[in-house]
MARDO-828630 format. One record per atom (N, C-alpha, C): residue in three letters; x, y, z. Coordinates in steps of 0.1 Angstrom, whole numbers, padded with zeros to 4 digits, always signed. Layout:
// MARDO-828630
ALAXYZ;...
//
This chain:
// MARDO-828630
UNK+0115-0046-0070;UNK+0102-0043-0076;UNK+0104-0034-0087;UNK+0099-0037-0099;UNK+0100-0028-0111;UNK+0093-0016-0109;UNK+0098-0005-0115;UNK+0094+0008-0114;UNK+0079+0010-0117;UNK+0074+0003-0128;UNK+0060+0004-0132;UNK+0051-0003-0120;UNK+0056-0013-0114;UNK+0049-0019-0103;UNK+0047-0009-0092;UNK+0058-0002-0089;UNK+0057+0008-0078;UNK+0047+0019-0082;UNK+0047+0023-0094;UNK+0038+0034-0098;UNK+0024+0029-0097;UNK+0021+0017-0101;UNK+0008+0010-0100;UNK+0003+0010-0086;UNK+0013+0005-0078;UNK+0009+0005-0063;UNK+0005+0018-0057;UNK+0012+0029-0061;UNK+0009+0042-0057;UNK-0005+0046-0062;UNK-0007+0043-0075;UNK-0021+0047-0081;UNK-0032+0039-0074;UNK-0030+0026-0070;UNK-0040+0019-0062;UNK-0043+0026-0050;UNK-0033+0030-0042;UNK-0035+0035-0029;UNK-0042+0048-0030;UNK-0038+0057-0040;UNK-0043+0070-0041;UNK-0057+0070-0046;UNK-0061+0060-0055;UNK-0074+0059-0060;UNK-0084+0054-0050;UNK-0080+0045-0042;UNK-0088+0040-0031;UNK-0090+0051-0021;UNK-0080+0058-0018;UNK-0081+0069-0008;UNK-0091+0080-0014;UNK-0090+0083-0026;UNK-0099+0093-0032;UNK-0113+0088-0032;UNK-0115+0075-0035;UNK-0129+0069-0035;UNK-0135+0071-0020;UNK-0127+0068-0010;UNK-0131+0068+0004;UNK-0134+0082+0008;UNK-0126+0092+0004;UNK-0128+0105+0008;UNK-0141+0112+0001;UNK-0142+0108-0012;UNK-0154+0112-0020;UNK-0167+0108-0014;UNK-0168+0094-0011;UNK-0180+0089-0006;UNK-0183+0094+0008;UNK-0172+0095+0016;UNK-0174+0101+0030;UNK-0179+0115+0029;UNK-0176+0122+0019;UNK-0182+0136+0017;UNK-0195+0137+0011;UNK-0200+0125+0007;UNK-0214+0124+0001;UNK-0214+0126-0015;UNK-0203+0124-0020;UNK-0202+0125-0035;UNK-0201+0110-0040;UNK-0212+0105-0045;UNK-0213+0091-0049;UNK-0205+0089-0062;UNK-0203+0100-0069;UNK-0196+0099-0082;UNK-0181+0095-0080;UNK-0177+0096-0067;UNK-0163+0093-0064;UNK-0161+0078-0064;UNK-0171+0070-0067;UNK-0169+0055-0068;UNK-0163+0052-0081;UNK-0162+0062-0090;UNK-0154+0060-0103;UNK-0139+0056-0101;UNK-0135+0060-0089;UNK-0121+0057-0086;UNK-0118+0042-0083;UNK-0129+0035-0080;UNK-0128+0021-0076;UNK-0124+0013-0089;UNK-0130+0014-0100;UNK-0125+0006-0112;UNK-0111+0010-0116;UNK-0107+0023-0114;UNK-0094+0027-0117;UNK-0084+0020-0108;UNK-0087+0018-0095;UNK-0079+0011-0087;UNK-0078-0004-0090;UNK-0088-0009-0096;UNK-0088-0023-0101;UNK-0079-0024-0112;UNK-0080-0016-0122;UNK-0071-0017-0133;UNK-0056-0016-0129;UNK-0054-0006-0121;UNK-0039-0004-0116;UNK-0035-0016-0108;UNK-0044-0024-0101;UNK-0041-0034-0093;UNK-0037-0046-0103;UNK-0044-0047-0114;UNK-0041-0057-0124;UNK-0027-0055-0130;UNK-0024-0042-0133;UNK-0011-0039-0139;UNK+0000-0042-0129;UNK-0003-0040-0116;UNK+0007-0044-0105;UNK+0010-0058-0106;UNK-0001-0066-0105;UNK+0001-0081-0104;UNK+0008-0086-0117;UNK+0004-0081-0129;UNK+0010-0085-0141;UNK+0025-0083-0141;UNK+0029-0070-0137;UNK+0043-0067-0137;UNK+0051-0075-0127;UNK+0045-0077-0115;UNK+0052-0085-0105;UNK+0053-0099-0110;UNK+0043-0105-0117;UNK+0044-0119-0122;UNK+0054-0120-0133;UNK+0054-0110-0142;UNK+0064-0109-0153;UNK+0079-0109-0147;UNK+0081-0101-0137;UNK+0094-0100-0130;UNK+0098-0113-0124;UNK+0089-0120-0117;UNK+0091-0132-0111;UNK+0095-0143-0121;UNK+0088-0143-0133;UNK+0090-0153-0143;UNK+0105-0150-0148;UNK+0108-0138-0150;UNK+0121-0134-0156;UNK+0131-0138-0147;UNK+0130-0136-0134;UNK+0140-0140-0124;UNK+0142-0155-0124;UNK+0132-0162-0125;UNK+0132-0176-0124;UNK+0139-0182-0136;UNK+0136-0176-0148;UNK+0142-0182-0161;UNK+0157-0178-0161;UNK+0161-0167-0154;UNK+0175-0162-0154;UNK+0183-0172-0144;UNK+0176-0177-0134;UNK+0183-0187-0125;UNK+0185-0200-0131;UNK+0176-0204-0140;UNK+0176-0217-0147;UNK+0185-0218-0158;UNK+0188-0206-0165;UNK+0196-0207-0176;UNK+0201-0195-0181;
//
């Protein structure tokens, strides 16, 4: 797994945990963390897809 994918995964987990904790404590402003988790999730999937395509192209030629 590329390093940026690992960092993005960590950000997703931490952002979702922050959102859950904030809402559980009654701070609805904590829902701001949800879009941040979504962006980090997109970064994660893009990096994993790029790495997969690179490995496939390396195997073929």
